[in-house]
N, C-alpha and C positions, 0 to 999 in steps of 0.2 A: 358319895351314895353307897349305902349298903343294902344291901338283898337278905332277906331274912328266910331261911329254910328250916326244913323240919331237921329237927337236933341242933347241929352247931351251927353258927351264923358264919359266913364266910364275905369278905368283902373285896372288890376286885382291887390287884394291886399292878403296876405296869412291869409284865415280864422283863423287861430290861432290870430293873431292880431288883428282881428275886434273882436272877440268873448271876448277878454280880454279887448277891449277898450269898449265895450257894456256892460260886467260886472262891470267895474269901474263907469259907469254911474249909473248903478243900485244899487250899495253900497250906494248912498245916498239916494235911495228912502226908506227912513223910516217908519216903521208902514205900510207897505202892507205885502202881500201875493206872494208867488213864486209859478210861475207856474209849476209845477212839468213833466208835458207833455214835454212844452219846453225843461225843463233842462234836462229829459232823450233824446231828441232830439241830442241835443249839445252833451252831453255825449256819445252818439252812435255814434254820427261822429268822433268824436274824436278816439275812440277806432279802428274804419274802418280807420282813416287816419294812427293811429299807425300801425296798422297791415300791409297796403302798403308799410311802409317804412320798417320794418321788413322783407317783402318780397323779398326789392328791394336788402338788403344786403345779396346776395345769395355766395354760395362757387363757386370756381373757374371751367372752363369747363371740366375738368377734374373730379371734386369733389374735388379737393385740397380746405386745409382751407385757408383762406385769411384773411389778418389782418381785413378788414371790416367788415368781417362776425363775428372773433372774438369778436370786438369793439361790434358787434350789440346782440350777444349772452350776452354778459357782461352787457350791460345796460338790456336786457330783466331778465337778473336774478335781476338787483338791483332792477328794477320795479315790480316785484313778491313780492319782500322782503320790499319794503317800508311801506306799510300798516302796516306790524307786528312790524316794527320800530318804527312807529309812535306809535302804541298802548302801545308798550313798554316803550316808553319816556314818554306817558302820566300817566300811571299805576307808573313808577316811582318817577314821581312829585308828583303825589297825595298822596302816599305813605308818602313821606318826608313831604308835608305840613301838614298832617292830625299829623304826631307825634310831629312837631313842635306846631300846634294848640294845642294839648292836653297837652304838657309840659308846654307851657305858661299860659294855662287856670287854671291849676290843682296852679301853684303859684300864681296867681291873686287870686285865690277864697281862698287859705290860708292867704296870705298877710293881708286882713281883720281881720283875729283872731289874727295874732302876727307876730313873725320873727324870723329866725334860727340865733343863734349866730356864729356858725360853719360859717357860708356864709350866706349871705343875699339872694343868688340866687337860694337858698335850699327850696323847700317846707316843707310841714311838715312830708310829709311820706319820702322823703331822709333825712332831718333832724335826723328824729327819725329812723333810718334804723334798727340801732341794738338794739332799743324795741322792743321786742318780741310780746306784746299785746296792744290792746288799752288803757286797764286800766293802764297800768304800766305808773309812770311818766318818761318824758322825759326831761332831764336837759338843753339840748341845744335849745329846743322851748320853746318862751318867748312870753308871751301874752302882749299884749300894755298896760293893765293894769289890777290890782288885783280886783277893784271895779266894781261890773257889769253894772252900768249905766256908766259909761265911757268906757267901752268895746263896748256897745250898740250905746253911740255917733260916736265911733270911726268905728264902722262896719257901720252905715248908712250914713257917711262921705265918705268911700270909694264906696259903693255903688254909691253915687251921682256922684263923681269925674269920675268913670269907665261908667257910663251912658253918662255923660256930653261929654266927649271926645268921645266916639264912636260916637254919633249922632251928634256931629258937625262935625266930619272927614268925616262921609257920606253925611251931606247935603251940604259941602262946595267942597267937591272933587269926590265923586261919589254919585250918587243919586239911582242908579241903585242897590248899594252896602244892599242896606235895604230891609228888608222884607226876606223871605225865597226863594225865586226864583225858586221854584218847578212849580207853574204856569205858570211863564213866558216861563221856558224852554220847558215845554209841549206845547206850543204855536209855540215855536221857532221850534222845531221838526217837529211840522204839516205844517211847511212853513211860519210861521209869522216872518217879520222882524222887529228887534230891534237893531240898531246901538248902540255899546257899553256896550250892556249887558254882553257880555262874554268876553268884552275888559282889557287888563292891568290895567286901572285904577280900575276897578271893583275889579277884583282880588286882587290887592294888599291892597287897602282899607278895601273889607272885610274879608280878612285872617288878616288884621290886628286888625280890631274893634271885631272881632267875639270872641277872650278871652275874651276882655271887657265888653261884655254884658252880658256873659255866667257869669262872676266873679262878674259883678255888682249886681247877685241877680235875676234878671227879669225873671218871668216864661216864658220863651223862650228855647229853645234849640240850640244845633249846628248841629244835625245832616242835617235839611232841607239848611239850609246855606252850610254846607259841600258838598252837591250834585251840589249847585251852582258854588262854587268855583272847584269844579272837572271838571265842565262843561269848566268855564274858561279856566284852564289849557288844555282841550283838543282842545278849539278853538283856543288858542294862540301856542299851538305845530303846529295843524295841518295848522296853517298860514304860519309854516315856510317852508311849502313843497307844489309845485305850482299844484301838483296833486289834490291837497284837498282845496287848496285856491280858485281855478276856477272853483269847483264842488260843488254846493249846497247840493247836493243828498249826496256826501262821507262826506264832511263836517258834515254834521248831523248824519251820521255813527259813525264819531269817538265821538260825543258830545254824543251820545245815550250809546256809550261803556264806556264814562267818568261819565256818571250818574250812571250805575250800579258800578262805581269804588268807586264814592263817598258813597254810602249806604254800599259797602260791607266795605271800612276803619272806617265807624261811627259806625259801629255795629259787626265788624269782622267776617262778614257773604259774602264771597264773591258769594256762591248761590244765595241766597237771593237778592244780588244786582243785578245779572242777572237778577230775576225774576222780582225785583221793575221795572226796565227797559222794562221789557215786558209788566207787569198787568198796570203800571199804567202811564209810559212817553212817550210811541212812540204808535201811532197810529196803523203802518205798520210795521209790525219787520219780518225781513227775517234771515233764518238761518245764511246765513255769518255774519250779525250782532250779533247775539247770540254770535257766537265763540269769535267773537271780542270783545265783553262785555266780555266775561268770561274769556279772556286772559286777559283783563285789569283789572278787577277785581282781578284775581289772584296775577297778579304782583304786584299791588297794595296793597294787604293784605301782599303779603310775604315781602314787602320794609318796611311796618309798624311793621312787627314781626320781622324784622331784628333789626330796631332800637328800639323796645323795651322801648316804652316812660314811661312804670310805673314800667319797671324794676321787673316784675313779671310773664313775661310771657304771659299774657292777652293782648288781641287786645283792648278790654275795661275794663273799671272799673268793669261794671256790669256782665262780665261773669260768672257763676256759673256751679257747678256741683253737683248732686243728687244723694246718695246713697240708696234711700230708692224709695220703687213702692208706686203708689196709690192704694186706694180701689174704688170698684165701687159704694159703698154707697156716695161716693164723688161727684158723677156727679150731684145729686141734687145741690150740692152747686157751681159746675162750672156752672150751667145753671144760677144760680142768676149772677155771675160775667160777664156771655154774655148778661144778660138782662141790668145790668147796664152798659156795653161797647157800647151797641145801644142806651140807655137814655143818657148816656155822649156825643155819637158823636152828637146825634140830639140838645141837649141843646147848645154845644159849637158852631157847625155851624150856628145855625138859630141865636144865640145873637152875635156872633163875627162878622158878615154880618152886624147886626145894628151899633155895635160899629164903625165897619168901614166905614159905610155911616154919622155916625156922626163924624167921625176924618175927613172923606173928605168936609163936610161941615162946621165946625168948627175949626179945630186943622190944617187945610192944611198946613197954615206958622209958627204953634209954635211945629214942629217936636222936635227939642231938648229941649224946657220946656217939653213937654210931655213925652218924655223917663227919664227926671229926676227924674218927680212927681213920674213918676211909679217905678220906681227904689228904689225911697225913702218911699214910701209909703208899697212896698214888703218888703223892708230892716226894717221897724219898725214895721211890724206886725208880719213877719216870725220869728225874732229873738226869740221871746219867745216861738217860739215851735219847738221843737227839730229836727222834721223833714223836718221843711222849712227854717232852719237855715244854714243848709250844703247845699252843691252841691248837685244836683239832680240825677247826675251819684253815686255819693258816696252813697248818700241816697238808691238808687235802689241796689246796692251792698249789703248793711248791709240789706234791706227786704227782699233780694231774699236767703240768708242764710239760713241754716240749723241752728237750735239750737245748735248742738252738733258741736264740732271742731271750734269753735272760732265765733259763731253766735250770743252769747249772748252779744251786743252792748248795752250798755247803759241801762241793764236789761231788753233789749227787749223781753226774752223769761221767765223771773221770773213770777211766778205765782202769787206772792204776789201783783203786781202790773200792772197784765193782765189788768185790767177794766181801769184803768187811761191811761192805754198805748193803750186801743182801743179807749177810747175817743179822746185822741189826734189825733189819726191816723185819725179819721171820722173828725175832725175838719182840721186838713190838708187837708183832701180829699176836702171837698167843699171850703175852702179858696183858696185853688190851683186852683179849676174849676173858679171860679170868676176872679183869675188872669190872667188865660191862655184865660179868654174871653177880657179882656180889654188891655192885652198886645200883643198878636198876631198881627202883624200889624202896630206896632210901627214903627218909621223912623230910625230903627235900623236894623242889621242882627238876624233875630229871627223867628226860626223853632218851629214846633208843636210836632215834633215825642216825644221826652225826656219829655217834660214838661205830654202830656197825658198820657206817661207809668209811670210816675211818680204819677199822679193823680189814674190811675188803681191798681199800685203797693201798696200806702197806704190802700185803699179800699181793695182789696184784702187781704192784710196782717191783717185787722181787721175783717175780715170773717174768716181767718185762726185762728185768736187767738179765736173768738167765738166759733169755731167748736171743736178747741183742749178743750176750757172751758167745753165745752156740753161731749165729751168725759171723761175729769177728773170727772164730777160729775155724770156721768151716763155710768161707765164702763162696767156694766153687760145689758145694753140694747140691744136688739136686732138687733139695726142697727150697734152696734159695735161690733157683733158676730165673725167677722173675722181677728180682730185687736189681734195681739201678745201680750200678758200681758208684757211680757219681753224687748218689743220694743218700742220705739216712733210709736203710730198709726198716729197721726197729723201732717204733715208737714207745717206749716203755712207759710214757704217759698216760697212753690209751688204756696199758693193761690195769693201772691203777684205777683208771674212771671206771672200767667195767667190772673190775673186784668191787669196787664201792657199790655200784647198782647190783652186783650178785647178792651181796651181804645185807644189803638193807632189802631186797627182796626175799632171802631168806628167812628174815626173823620177821618180818611184818605180814608176808604170805600177798603180797600186791603186784600186779606183772603190769599192766597195760600202765599204771599210773608211774612206775619207775622208768618204763620207756621213754615217756613222754617229759617225765620231769628232765631225765639225762639228756633227751634231744634240746631241751627248752635251756639246759646249763652250756651247750657246748655249740648250739646253732647247726651243728652237722649233720646235713642228712644222708653223709655216708656212713655216720656210726649208728645208722640205726637197727641195720641188720645185726652187726657183731651184738649189740644190745639186747636185742631180740632173740637172738642165740643164746647169751648168756642168760636170760631170765627164763626161757624155755627151760633148759636143762635145769636151772635151781629151781622150778616149780617142779618139775618130773623127780628130781632126787627127794623134796620136801613132801610129795605125793607118796611116793614110796614107802618113806621112812613114817608117813601118817601125821606129820606135823601140822599143827595148826599155828594161826599169829599168835604173837605174843600178847596182842590185845585182847583176842578171843580167850585165851588161856586165863587171862587175869579177868576176865569178865565169870569164868568158871571157878576161877579159886574164889573170888568173891562170894560167889552165889548169887549175883544178881539175875532178878529174873527178866531174860532175853534170850529168846531163843535163837540160835544159829541160822545162817544163810545155807548152807548145805541141805540138803535134803536126806531125809531119816528113810532107813528102811524095816522099820519095825513093823514085823508080821502080827501086829496084834489090833484088837478092836478097842476102842474108845473105854468099853466096859470094863476093861482091864486096869484102867488108868484110874476111872473118874471116883470122886466120891460119893459114898453112898449113905453115909451115917450125918444127914443134914440137918443144921437148924432152921427151921421152916416157921413161915406163917399160915396161918387159916384163913381163908376171906370172910369167915363169919365166927363168932363164937370167942373171939379174944377180947379181954377187956385192957385197958390202960396199962394197969398192974402187970399183965402176962407180956405185953410186949417191952414194958421197962426192966422186968426180971431176964427177958431174953437178951436184950441187949447188955444188961450187966454180966451175965455170964458167960458171953463170947466176943470175939473181936473182929467175925467175918465182916466181909466188907459189904453183904448184900445179902438177901433171902429170899428164897424161892416162895410163893405162894399157891397154895393148894386149897381146893374147896372148903375142904373139911378133915376131922381126924380122920373119918371113917372112907374117906375118900381122896386119894393121892393125883386128881385131875387137877393138872397143872392151870394157873390162873393168871400168872405174872411173875414178875419179879421186881423187887424193889430195894434200892441201894441204902445202905446205912446212913450215909450222909443225908440223904432225902428223909428218911423215918425220924432220924434225931431232931432235922430240922423242924418240921411240923410239930413233934411233941413239945418241944420248946416253946414253939411260939404258941402254943395252945397251953400251956401253962404258964405262960409269960400272961396273958392276959386272964387269969385265975377262972376258968370258965368249965374245966374239967376235972373229973375226980378220978383215983385211982379204977374205981368201978364203971367207968365210961366204957361203952362197947365202942370196938373199933370196927370200921367195914373197908375192905380191902377192895371190893369188887364192887361195880355200879348196880343197884337197884333198876327196878323199873320204875318207881316214882324217882327216880333222880333226870328222868330221860327229859324232863319239861325244865329243869332247873340247868343241867349242865348241856350244852351244845358243844361238841368239839370240833373245831374247824380243822383239824389236823388230825388224823390216825395213823400217823407215821410211827408215833413209839407209846401214845396213848399214855404220857407223860406230863404232867405240867411244866417240867422242864424244858419240853421239846414241842411245845405248842404255844398259838398265841397267848395274847394276853387277856382274852376275853376267859379262857380256861385257867391261866396262870395265877390263881388265886392264893391270899394266904388268911389263914385264921385268924381273927381279930378277936372277938369276943363271943360268948357262951348266954344262953339263955337260963334261966333258973329251972326249966324243963329239961334241962339237956340230958340226952341219953345216948347218942351216938356221934362220934367222931370219925367222919369220913377222910378216908386217906386214898382213896383210889385215883384222885386225881394225880398223884405222885407215883402211881404205879405203873411200870412197864408192862403193858399188857401183851406186848409182842415181842418178847425176848428171843435171841437166838437160841435154835434148838436144834439137837442132830439126835439120828438114833444110835443105840446102845451097842449096833453091829456096825457101825463105821468106822473105818481105818483110822487108827491113830494119825497115820501121815495124813490124811486127808482134813482132820481136826487142827492138825499143827499148821497148814496151809491157810486155814481159816483165821487162826490166831495171828498168824502171819499179816497177811494179805486185807483184813477186815478191822485187826485189833479191839475185839470184844475183852473186858475184863473177865469176863464168865460165860462160859457156854453150857447151857443147860442139858441134860440128857432126857429123853422122853421117849415113851413109847405106847403108841395107841392113845396118844394124850395122857398117859399117865406118867409123874414124873418118877425117874429112876435113880436119879445123880446128877452131878456138875462138874465139870473140869474147867481149871484156870491155867495159867501159863505155869506156874510155881509146881503143879500137879505134873505137867510133862516134863519140865527140867529135871524133877526128882525123880519121875522113871526113866529118863536119859541117863542118868548119873549111875542108875544101879544096873541098865541093862546095855548092851553094846547092839551098835546098830548093826544089819547086814552090811557085809562090806568093809565097814571100818577094823583098824588094827592097832593094838596097844603093845607098844614094846614095854619089855620087862627090864629089870635089870641088868641081866646077863646080856641082852642083845643090846642096850646101850652102852655098856661095857667094851662089846665087839666094836662096835661104832667107833668110841674114842681110842680102842688098839689101832684100828684102821689110820684115823687122824695124825695119831702120835707117828706109827710107822711112815706115813706118808710125808709128816714132816723129817723125821731122821734121814728117807730114801732123798728128800730134796737137801739134804744139808752133805749128805755123803756126796750126793751126785755134782753139787756145787765144787766140794774139794776135790774129787778126780779131774774134774774141768779145769779146775785152777793149778793143778799140778801139772796137767795137760799142757795148759799154755805156759808154765815155767819153762819146761823141757823144749816146747819150742822157741 
């Protein structure tokens, strides 16, 4: 049934079909931001429509149960359980994927050293399952050669092959599979659109190449990419259900929960994963999202536990338990670890961004060659250091252990070789730092969680060995008076554990999450306080140096339109930031040809509407997508001409024809189906194209004198794409997130501090002198022990 009106004829169309068609158009608008206000309006009207449909399915006249009522209750039950079904499926798939990646990674890492004669598919652990200790000979495991030079060459060749295959697959099949992905996911959760970043190709290629990259020996980790893969799974599974595929807000709730599950399976830490999604990933976090994140992380962790990929009951290799307590005199050494974590974070973040700038300028088209060269260089250097030759997770599992109960791997706990061991750890620390700086950001799946933890672990274990040597040399000193002479006083493994926490916190700038992750890795309540002390010192050093997390720096480096969580102290008003030269529409007096000319001459995402050319009175705002949609539909039926007039405001004569049932937005995209109409045909006497049903008649506006800081909070908390600036009803300009970011890049907020090259060189000098001092002190203690 059609209703003929003055000018153009309109036909009623189901609002649901209209919304889905508009959404399909928007899916192709890559690298744009979502208007969360408009998304909320659409979702609200869907809920209202569904509620009315549910009310229509009532019982019989005497209250009897009818088939219609039963069917409505059944669908209501399914609708209530659908989010939890999606969350559970996402968690199961994430757990299975994490287990497979862990198994394949272990096999590829061991194949560089040798093979199993009992079965080529077995890694060294399963091949030597019946061997009780690491030192015992395993007859089933054969090295590739008995000659060290030959083993070294084979080791390097495997590293080069793995890196080449991974980089080539990423370049040719899924460019978004490169890198960590955390920075981009933070932007996506904030409303940034990146088509394909969470798609099937990215998921498949990243899952396939991640074990290859880790096995190649590159100083990168799988934990960051695991979060990206988990979010891919969340987006893919959610897209199977219409309730989530058509709602940007609900889709991002699933992605947030998936990010929590990704961290949970990476560290065996479900609570830590939830806190990570709160502290690092999402800008606005609701209680409902927290519960879904918790359930998703729990299901993923349970699935990983059931699959038991290492056959040891551990979810990750470097899980450890401690049987001894710490002493208060060790706090001074814990503070040293915290200082190192803060300095490490500042060093890596600063120089990795410089490497990223060099990579963008000179190596943009040489991603495969760069990855192969880095892997080969890492293998050549690392083979001759016992702590760099093996996989980083395996290395941490060795360094975290107590010396008693199987922790003496490769004479790590022997006093006779403690100083050569300490020197080897110090060398591994600084070599790994350099490799992390140049490797993170290569065109392969690359995370920075585990490499940073590995750097902190080697440094912490070295400090632990030195403290233990001090106790051995001066057991009756007052500082060691609380130690029981019949029990070990110092546990070097705890220093490695705390050093790993400090380095991770220093480079990512996360605090509570690291404390909880480390607690869940150890299960030891006694070490929560030392961990908190270390993290507190690391944060203090990072704050003093003005260090931002490496994910936030990557966002700024790539110019992604996302506002940081930190408050800004700009002492300016929005009038100094807003755009004043605007492309605008006039409420009346414009022809279709004028609108087409405006669309063709600019690529802005929307247009403010003013009363006329002589009056700047604000009448509304219309998005480019809606404007293009209506014009295309009207031209498709062939009823308008370039000389057809366009009406962007409702006239008095329209009151009888259009009755808005919802004035929240005044737009056809945000109202009930009675107003969500579509142009279908025109009469021969057409003279006007009515566009006002698609106009947002109540856009978000602010005064030009409003402080920029308040406008920034509006963008963060409400999520509009654009805020109009008006004074006494007259349009003065508009401001977007990109305008705020552009201003942030040129102006320094009050209280912020930027370090110049000279100050950074000073920091490096401090770190170098610190390392030299540690080495000299070690040698002096060593000489004293010899004399004793």
